[in-house]
C-alpha positions as CSV (number, residue, x, y, z in Angstrom):
1,M,25.1,-116.5,-40.3
2,N,24.0,-116.1,-36.9
3,V,26.7,-114.6,-36.2
4,T,26.7,-111.9,-38.4
5,A,23.2,-111.0,-37.5
6,Y,24.1,-110.5,-34.3
7,R,27.2,-108.8,-34.4
8,R,25.0,-106.1,-36.8
9,G,22.3,-106.0,-34.5
10,R,24.5,-105.0,-31.7
11,T,26.8,-102.5,-33.6
12,V,23.0,-100.4,-34.7
13,R,22.1,-100.4,-31.2
14,T,25.2,-99.0,-30.0
15,I,25.2,-96.1,-33.0
16,A,21.2,-95.8,-32.1
17,A,22.8,-95.5,-28.2
18,S,25.6,-92.7,-29.5
19,I,23.1,-90.5,-31.4
20,V,20.9,-90.7,-28.1
21,A,23.4,-89.5,-26.0
22,A,24.6,-86.9,-28.8
23,A,21.6,-85.2,-28.6
24,A,21.2,-85.5,-24.8
25,L,24.4,-83.3,-24.6
26,S,22.9,-81.0,-27.3
27,V,20.2,-80.7,-25.6
28,T,21.6,-79.9,-22.1
29,A,24.4,-77.1,-23.6
30,A,20.9,-75.5,-25.1
31,C,19.8,-75.2,-21.9
32,G,22.8,-74.1,-20.2
33,G,23.4,-72.1,-22.8
34,G,20.1,-70.7,-22.8
35,G,20.2,-69.7,-18.8
36,D,23.4,-68.2,-19.2
37,G,22.0,-66.0,-22.2
38,G,18.7,-65.4,-20.5
39,S,20.4,-64.0,-17.5
40,D,23.0,-61.7,-19.6
41,N,20.4,-60.4,-21.4
42,A,17.8,-59.8,-18.5
43,G,20.8,-58.0,-17.0
44,K,21.4,-55.8,-20.2
45,A,17.5,-55.2,-20.6
46,N,17.6,-53.9,-16.7
47,S,20.5,-51.7,-17.7
48,S,19.0,-50.4,-20.5
49,A,15.6,-49.9,-18.4
50,T,17.4,-48.2,-15.6
51,A,19.8,-46.2,-17.8
52,P,16.7,-44.3,-19.8
53,S,14.8,-43.7,-16.1
54,S,18.1,-42.2,-14.5
55,S,18.7,-39.7,-17.5
56,T,15.2,-38.6,-17.5
57,D,15.4,-37.9,-13.1
58,E,18.7,-35.8,-14.0
59,Q,16.6,-33.9,-17.1
60,G,13.9,-33.0,-14.8
61,A,15.9,-32.1,-11.8
62,G,17.8,-30.3,-14.1
63,K,14.9,-28.4,-15.5
64,A,12.8,-27.6,-12.5
65,E,16.5,-26.4,-10.7
66,A,16.8,-24.2,-13.9
67,G,12.9,-22.7,-13.3
68,K,13.6,-22.2,-9.8
69,E,16.7,-20.0,-10.9
70,N,14.6,-18.2,-13.5
71,Q,11.4,-17.5,-11.2
72,A,14.0,-16.5,-8.6
73,G,16.1,-14.3,-10.9
74,K,12.3,-12.8,-12.0
75,G,11.7,-12.2,-8.5
76,N,15.0,-9.9,-7.8
77,Q,14.3,-8.4,-10.9
78,G,10.9,-7.2,-9.9
79,G,12.1,-6.0,-6.7
80,K,14.4,-3.6,-8.0
81,E,12.1,-2.1,-10.6
82,G,9.2,-1.8,-7.8
83,A,11.7,0.1,-5.5
84,A,13.4,1.8,-8.5
85,G,9.5,3.0,-9.2
86,V,9.4,3.9,-5.8
87,K,12.2,5.8,-5.8
88,D,11.2,7.4,-8.9
89,A,7.6,8.3,-7.7
90,K,8.8,10.2,-4.4
91,S,11.6,12.0,-6.8
92,Q,8.8,13.7,-8.6
93,V,6.9,14.5,-5.2
94,Q,9.7,16.7,-4.3
95,K,9.9,18.0,-8.0
96,S,6.6,18.9,-8.0
97,G,6.6,20.9,-4.6
98,G,4.5,18.3,-2.4
99,G,6.8,18.5,0.4
100,S,9.0,16.4,1.9
101,E,9.8,14.6,5.3
102,S,12.5,17.0,5.8
103,E,10.4,20.1,4.8
104,P,7.4,20.4,7.4
105,V,4.2,22.4,6.4
106,G,4.4,25.9,8.3
107,D,2.0,28.4,9.5
108,C,-0.4,30.4,7.2
109,D,0.8,33.5,6.2
110,I,-1.9,36.4,7.2
111,N,-0.3,38.7,4.6
112,K,-1.1,35.7,2.0
113,T,-4.5,34.4,3.7
114,A,-7.8,35.9,2.6
115,I,-10.1,36.6,5.1
116,T,-13.8,37.3,5.2
117,V,-17.1,37.3,7.5
118,Q,-20.5,37.1,6.6
119,N,-23.6,36.7,8.5
120,V,-25.7,33.4,9.0
121,K,-29.8,32.8,8.9
122,S,-28.8,29.8,11.2
123,P,-28.0,29.5,14.0
124,V,-29.1,33.0,14.9
125,N,-26.8,35.9,16.0
126,H,-23.9,33.8,14.6
127,M,-21.4,34.9,11.7
128,L,-19.3,32.3,9.7
129,L,-15.4,33.2,9.2
130,K,-13.7,32.1,6.1
131,A,-9.4,31.9,5.4
132,T,-8.0,31.2,1.9
133,N,-5.0,30.3,1.9
134,K,-3.5,32.4,-0.8
135,A,0.3,31.4,-0.9
136,G,1.5,28.6,-3.7
137,V,2.5,26.0,-0.4
138,D,0.9,24.4,1.9
139,C,0.3,25.9,5.3
140,K,-1.5,25.2,8.9
141,L,-4.2,27.0,10.7
142,V,-3.0,25.9,14.6
143,G,-5.6,26.7,17.1
144,Y,-8.5,29.4,16.7
145,P,-8.5,32.6,15.2
146,G,-8.2,35.9,17.3
147,L,-10.8,38.4,17.4
148,K,-10.9,42.2,18.3
149,F,-14.4,43.2,17.6
150,G,-14.1,47.3,18.3
151,A,-11.1,49.8,18.8
152,D,-12.0,49.9,22.5
153,A,-12.4,46.0,22.9
154,Q,-9.6,45.3,26.1
155,A,-9.3,41.8,25.4
156,A,-9.7,38.9,22.5
157,T,-13.1,36.9,22.0
158,P,-12.9,33.9,23.7
159,V,-13.2,30.3,22.4
160,N,-15.4,27.6,22.7
161,E,-13.3,24.5,24.4
162,D,-16.0,22.3,23.1
163,S,-15.1,23.1,19.1
164,K,-11.8,22.0,19.2
165,P,-10.9,19.3,16.6
166,Q,-8.3,16.7,16.6
167,A,-5.8,17.6,14.4
168,V,-4.6,20.7,13.0
169,V,-6.4,22.2,9.9
170,M,-4.2,21.8,6.8
171,L,-4.5,23.9,3.6
172,A,-3.4,23.2,0.6
173,P,-3.1,26.7,-1.8
174,G,-6.5,27.8,-2.5
175,E,-8.3,25.7,0.2
176,S,-10.4,27.3,2.7
177,A,-10.7,26.4,6.7
178,Y,-13.7,28.2,8.6
179,A,-14.3,29.3,12.2
180,G,-18.2,29.8,13.9
181,I,-18.8,33.4,15.9
182,T,-21.5,34.1,18.2
183,T,-21.9,37.3,18.4
184,S,-24.4,37.7,21.1
185,A,-26.6,36.1,23.6
186,A,-29.9,34.8,21.5
187,D,-32.2,35.2,24.7
188,G,-30.6,38.5,25.1
189,S,-29.0,37.6,28.5
190,G,-25.5,38.5,27.5
191,D,-24.2,41.7,29.4
192,E,-22.2,45.0,28.3
193,G,-23.6,44.5,24.5
194,G,-23.1,47.3,21.9
195,K,-22.9,47.8,18.2
196,V,-19.6,47.8,17.1
197,D,-18.3,48.8,13.5
198,S,-14.9,47.1,13.1
199,L,-13.1,43.5,13.4
200,E,-9.7,42.9,13.3
201,V,-8.4,38.9,12.8
202,F,-5.2,37.5,14.7
203,I,-3.7,33.8,13.3
204,D,-1.5,31.8,15.1
205,G,2.1,32.6,13.6
206,S,1.3,36.2,12.9
207,E,2.1,38.7,14.9
208,D,-0.2,41.5,13.5
209,P,-3.8,41.4,12.8
210,K,-5.6,42.0,9.6
211,P,-8.6,44.0,9.3
212,V,-11.6,42.6,8.0
213,E,-14.8,44.3,6.9
214,L,-18.1,43.7,8.4
215,P,-21.3,42.8,6.5
216,G,-23.4,45.8,7.1
217,G,-20.7,47.8,8.2
218,S,-21.4,47.1,11.9
219,V,-22.4,44.2,14.0
220,Y,-24.0,43.7,18.1
221,V,-22.0,42.1,20.3
222,D,-22.4,41.3,23.8
223,S,-20.5,39.0,26.5
224,A,-21.6,36.1,25.3
225,A,-19.3,36.3,22.4
226,Q,-17.2,33.4,21.6
227,V,-15.4,31.7,18.4
228,T,-14.9,28.3,18.1
229,Y,-11.7,26.6,16.5
230,W,-10.7,26.6,13.2
231,Q,-12.4,23.5,11.0
232,T,-12.0,22.2,7.6
233,D,-15.7,22.7,7.0
234,A,-18.6,25.4,6.9
235,Q,-21.2,23.3,8.3
236,T,-19.0,22.0,11.7
237,A,-18.1,25.8,12.4
238,L,-21.8,26.7,12.8
239,T,-22.7,23.7,15.1
240,W,-22.1,25.8,18.3
């Protein structure tokens, strides 16, 4: 009876120990498997996280590159259109008779230039000469007008050198240039004075003069007479 109980107790303890050992092995297997599985899952997670990021970067770089190419294309197109516009503008100027770099402006033709002279109130003893371009193209008036007062004049009226402009006067069709004429000394100090009833005007580039009618038919002229260079406006021409 005691031997039997003892054997039963030993058997129970043996079974309990086996159960405990089996449980311990299960826990160890579970922990070991969880560690390996966690590592694989983490690697997969990291790989998954990295892949979208790399794809996004590649897509962004591709879009940026495409944007640069698009902007460069627009820039080149704009440059071509601008160059074409300049070329068209030059073509229109040449067609409209605006002249070109290869066609310099010539001297005004005296036969296509209207020339008049008039008295002025101020300064005293002054007249104003006006030349208007009647040609259909631009022309230039170089220097100053040559004046011959009276049929017996031995020399042209001298020029006032102080009146020389900085540039040659250019006239478009219909535009005018001016020259001031001092006919005599205001204080009466001039010599060889007398009335004349004719005036001939020369312009640079023309061999023959043009007769110009004097206001009132005659004018008093003495040795103080002089003429200015061609000016672009009447006020400047009468400054001297």
